[in-house]
N, C-alpha and C positions, 0 to 999 in steps of 0.2 A: 505493499501503499505506499504510496506516494503521503510522503509528510507536508502539509500546508510552509509555502515558500513564508520563513518570519518580512515584516516589513524592516525595507530598510531607510535603518534613520539617518540622515545626511545630518551633518551638524551646521548649528544655524551659520548661516552669511550676517557681518555687520560691515555692509558697507557706509563707505565717508558722505556725506551728506553733500551733495550735487555743489560745486560749485564754478562762477561764474571764469570768465578769461581775465586776464589781470585788465588788456582795453575798454572791455564792459564795465569791469568792475571799479573802474576809475569814471566813466560815465559815467552813472549811475552814482556817484558819491558826489559826482559835479550836480550832475540832475537835483541830487538831494537837499544841498549847501543851496540852492538856488530856491527849492518850492515855498522853505518858511518865507522867506522878506518880499517873493515877490506873491504871497497868498495876502502878507501882511499890508503890504502897502496896497494889493487891490481891494483887501474891506475896507482902508480907513476911506480911499477914497468911494467905495461904493457910501460908504456908509456917511460923506461925507464933512471927513474929518479934519481937510485939510492936505497941500504936500510936506508943510513941518510936522506933523502930527504921523504923517506917512514916512518920511524918511526917518524918525524914530523909531516906529515901532518894525520895520524892517528891519535895522540894527539892531535891535533887540528880538527878533527873529531870530536873526542872521546868528549872533551868539547863542543861541540856546542850541539852534543846528550842531556847531561847531561842539558845541560840549557836549554834546550827544555823543558823536565819534570821535571822542576826546576819550569816554566813559566806555565806549565801546571798545578800543582799541582796536590790533591795528591786525584782526584776524578778520578775513572774508566774511562777509556778509552772505549767509543761505537765502536762495529766493521766499523763502519764510519772511525771513530778517528784513529782507529789503523792503516789504510789506508792510513790517511796524515804525521801518524808517521812515517808510513815505506818509503814516499818521503822525510819528513825532513829529513830524514836520511842519505838520498844520497844527499841532500841539502848539508848539511853537510860533508859531505864526498868531495863534487864538492871543497866547501870552501877552505877544510883542503890541498887538492889536488893543487887549486889555491893559498894560503901562499906559501907553501914549492916547488913550482914550481919556482915560482920568488927568493929562496932564492940562493942569488949569484953564482946566473945562466941565471939572465933574464927570467926561465920559460919556453924554451928551454932543451928539452932531449939529450941524449948525443948522439944519432943517427937523422938523418932526416933530409928536410929542415928547416927550421927558422919557415914559417907558419905551418906547419906542427907538428911542435911541439906542437905549443899551440893553433893548434886545430888539436886535433887524435880522432880516432874512438871507444875508450875508454870512452874520455868524452864525444862524442858527443850519445853514448846508457846510458849514465848515466843520460845525461839531457834530451833524451826522455823519457825515463822510468818516471824520476819524475815531469814531467809534464805531462807524456802520462797517466798518474795513476790519474790524476786529474778528468778525465772523469769517475772515476768509485766509488772514497768513497764517490761521489754525488746519484749512482744507489747504493751503496749497505746504505747510509742512508735512502733510500727511500724504497727498499724493506726489512730491518729488520726493518722499523721504527722508526732509532734510530735519524732522525733529532733532532740537537737543536743548540741551542743559542753558545753553547759555539764551536759545532765542524763547525759552518758555520764562525764564528770567526778565530778558529784556521785552518782554510780551505782555507782563505784570506789571514791569515799570511804566510801561506806554500806558496800558493804565490804568494806571493810580494817579500817574498826572494829565491824562486827560479827564478825570474827575476834580482834579485840584483845580485845573484851570477853569472848568465847568461851573465850579460851584463859586468861585472867585468869583464867577460874569455875573453871577445870579443871586450874590445873599442880598444883593437890595432888594429883592421880590421876595426870602426869602430863607428863615435864619434855616431851617433843616436842611438844606446843602451843605452846609460848613460840616456836618458829621459823612456823611458820605464822602467830603473831600478830603477830611483827613484822619478818617477810620484804617488806612492802608501803611500813613507814617507813626497814626498812636499803636499800632498795632504791632508795625517795628521796634519801636522804640520798647514796648513792654517786653518783646522777643531778646532783648539786648541783655533789662535789668535780672529778668527772670528764666534763668538755666528753661524749668520746666516746659516751656513755650517756642524751646528750639526743636523740636522734635517733628516730625514728620508726620503729614497729613496722607489716608488717605484719597483713592479720587471719590468725588461725591457728587452725584448726579443734582439733589436737592444745591449744594455749591455753587454750580455754575448756574442751575436756574435763575437762583438768587442774583447772584451778578449779572447775568444776564439782561435780564427784569427790570432789577436798579436803573441799569445802563441807559437800556430804552427810552424809562419811563423819566429820567433826568433829561436827556438829548429832546422828550418833547416836550419841556417845561421852555427851553431854550426858544423856541420858534414863539414869532410876539401875535400870534392867532390867540395862541392859548390863553385863557381866561385868568386874573388872578386867582379864584378862589379854586383851578383845576391844576396851575401852581403847585399850591399846598400840598394841596391831598396829593400830587404824584411825587412831592417828593418827600413828605410824611411816611407814606408806602416806602419807600425804596429808601427811608433810613431802617426802618422797622424789620425789611426786608437783609438788610445790610451788618444793620444789628444783634438779628437773631443768629445771622450767621456766620460769623464771626463768633458771636460766643456759645455756641456749638464747637467751634474749633477747638475755641481755647481749654472749654470743658473735658473734650476729649484729647487735648497736649498735656493738661494735667493729671486726667486719669491714666495716661499714657507715661505720664512720668511719678506714678508716686507704687506703679506694680512690680 
C-alpha cells in the first residue's frame, strides 16, 4: 500500500520591502518638500489672507517638512511611506497656515464672517485629504509587501500630528477637540514615567474602529457647512471613543505588567 506523501513545508521567505531607484527617490523627496509650502501658500490665497501671510505660512510649512525628513533619517522610504510622507506634508501646510493666519488678525481672512474665516472649505479639503489617505498607506503597504515597523511608527505619528493640528484649528469652536489633539502625546508621556505602560498591545478591531470613526468625526467638524451643535456632538463623541480606547489599553498594559 502506498503511503500518502507528507506535504512539503518550505521555509518562509522574508523579502525586503520594495524600494524606488535612487533617482526616483530624490525626485519624490523634492516633491514632498514642495508640497507643504505650495499648499500652505495656496490656502492663504484661497482664504484671502494676503501675500505676506502666504509667505510666512509657506516658510513654516517648509520648515516642518524639512524637520520630518530629518526625523525620518537617510533610509529610503517604501511606497507606503511615501503616501504617509505626502500626508505629513499636508499637515505641515495646515500648521503653517494656522500660525500665519493668527498673525495680527486673529486668523480671519479679509472677507467673510468670523467663523467662516476660521473654518474654510480650503482648510477642510486639505484636512479631509490628509486624514483620508490614512486608509491608503496601509493598503499600499499590504499590497506591495512593504509593511515595516518604521512605517507603522511613521503612520502613527502622522495621525497624531494631523489630529493635533486639527484640534488647534477647531479649538475656537469647541474645547472637546483638545482631548483628541493631546491624548496621543499625554499617553506617550505617561509611558515614559510609568514602566508598566511600556508593554506591547495585541491588535484589536475595536481600537481601529474607535480611531477611524473618531478621525472621520473630527474631519467633518472642519467643514464650515456643519452647524455649531453638530460640531460639539461630533467632537464629544470622538473624545469619548478615544478615551475609552486608551483607557482599555492602559488597563490591559497594567494587568499584563502585574502578572
